[in-house]
N, C-alpha and C positions, 0 to 999 in steps of 0.2 A: 441569550447565548445558547444555541443548540448543541447539547453534547451527545455523543455518541456512546450507545451501550452495545451494540452488535457489530455494527459496520454499515456503512452507506456511501454514496457519493459524496464528496466533500462540496462545498458551495461552488468551487470553480467547476468541476465536473458537472454539477446539475445545470449550471447555466449554459455550458457548452452543449450539453444533450438537449435541453428544451430549445435552444436557438437553432439547432441543426434539425430536429424533428419538425419544428413549425416554420422551417425555411426562412428564418429572419436572417441567418448568416450561413455561409458555407462552412462546414465542420473544418476543423484543423486537418492539414494533409496528413496522410498516414505517416507515422513515424514511431520510433521506439519509445517504449514507456519503461519505467524502472520500479522495482519493489524495494522500498526502503523498510527499516526496522525500527520500532519506536518503543520506548520504555514507559510511555504513557500507561496510566493505570488501566485496568481492564473495563472499568465502566464509570462514567460520570465525570471524566477529565478531559478526553479528546474533544475538541471543538470543531465541529464541521465548518464553522466560517473561517478558520485559518486557511488563507488562500495559498499560501507557499509553504516550503519546507522550513522557513523562518518562523512559522507560526509558534506562539508561546506555549501551546499544549502539545506540540508535536513530539519533542524530545527524541530526536533520532540519534541512533548509536553513533558514537564518535569514531571517525575514521583512524585515529591514533591507536585503536584497539585492533587494527587489522580488518576492519569492516569496511565494505563498499557496496553500494546499491547493485542490485542485479537485474539484468533485462528480463522484463516480465513475460513478453512474447505471447500475447493472448491468442487464444482461439477465435474463430468467428463467433459471434452470438448465436445461441441456440434458437431454433424456431418453437418457441414454447412460451407459455404465459405462467409464470414470469420467465423471460428470456434470461439467460446467464452467459458469462463470458468467463474463461478461466485460463490459467498458465498451461501452455502446451508442452513445457519442458520442465525438467527438474531444476530448481534454483537452490544454488548453495552459497551461504555466506560464511566467510572465515577460510582457513583456521584462524582464531583469534589469537593476538599476540598479548593481549591483556584482557582481563575480565570485563565484558561491556556493560553488564548489568542485565536485569530481567527484561526479556522482550514480551510484549503483550499484543502489539499490533504490527501489520504489514501495512505500509502506505505507498500506494502507487503515485508516481509523480512523472513529470515530462523531461527530467534531465538526470544524467549519470551522476552528477554531484552538484553541490552548491545549494545555498539556501534560497535562491531566487527561483528554483524549480516549483512549478504549479502543482499543488497537491490535488489529485483527481479523485481517489477513493481510498477508504480505510477498511482493512480486513482485519476482524479480531482472530487471534490465533485460538486453535481448538483448545490449547492448554499453554499456559506461560512457559517460557524456556529461559533458563539462566546458564549460558555456556561459560566454561572455564577456560583458562589459557590452553591453547591447543585444539580445542573443540571447534567444531563447524555446525551450523544449522542448516537443515534441507527442507525443502517443500517439494514433494513429489509432483509430477505432472498432474494437472487437474485438481489440485487441492486449494488453489487460490481462487475461489469462485465467487464472482460478483453477481449478485442478484439480491433477493430480499435477505436482510441480515448477512452481509458478506462474511464468510468464515474461511480461514486459511489453517490448513494442517502443517505444522512445522515440527 
């Protein structure tokens, strides 16, 4: 069971990328992707083989807390090695109507809600956040960077 310690593409994202790059299949059509928040521990718990947001290790914040996934809106990938892609606008979750717990990960998926959304990539937050009632969490533009060891500043 491959566990994440910094961040990477989830198994679904790896498969999509490889099949597109090696022209086995056409990439999915351009569409919105969303950043979810997870209470999975910072290291050794998030399983990259969880294919959907229903995965047993993902532990997404509960919508009953006033939480909702936010549109990730990625930039174009950079022309560098390694190439990176990042959020092009500020993301805001909340304000929370109940304390949702400690957030350690951002997870990009392909649906605004629901457990059947495909988990694409996981971003380790630069530091854990535990919002209280009335708080919001924000990620500034350019802080959810997908590359080697994805990192998200929230």
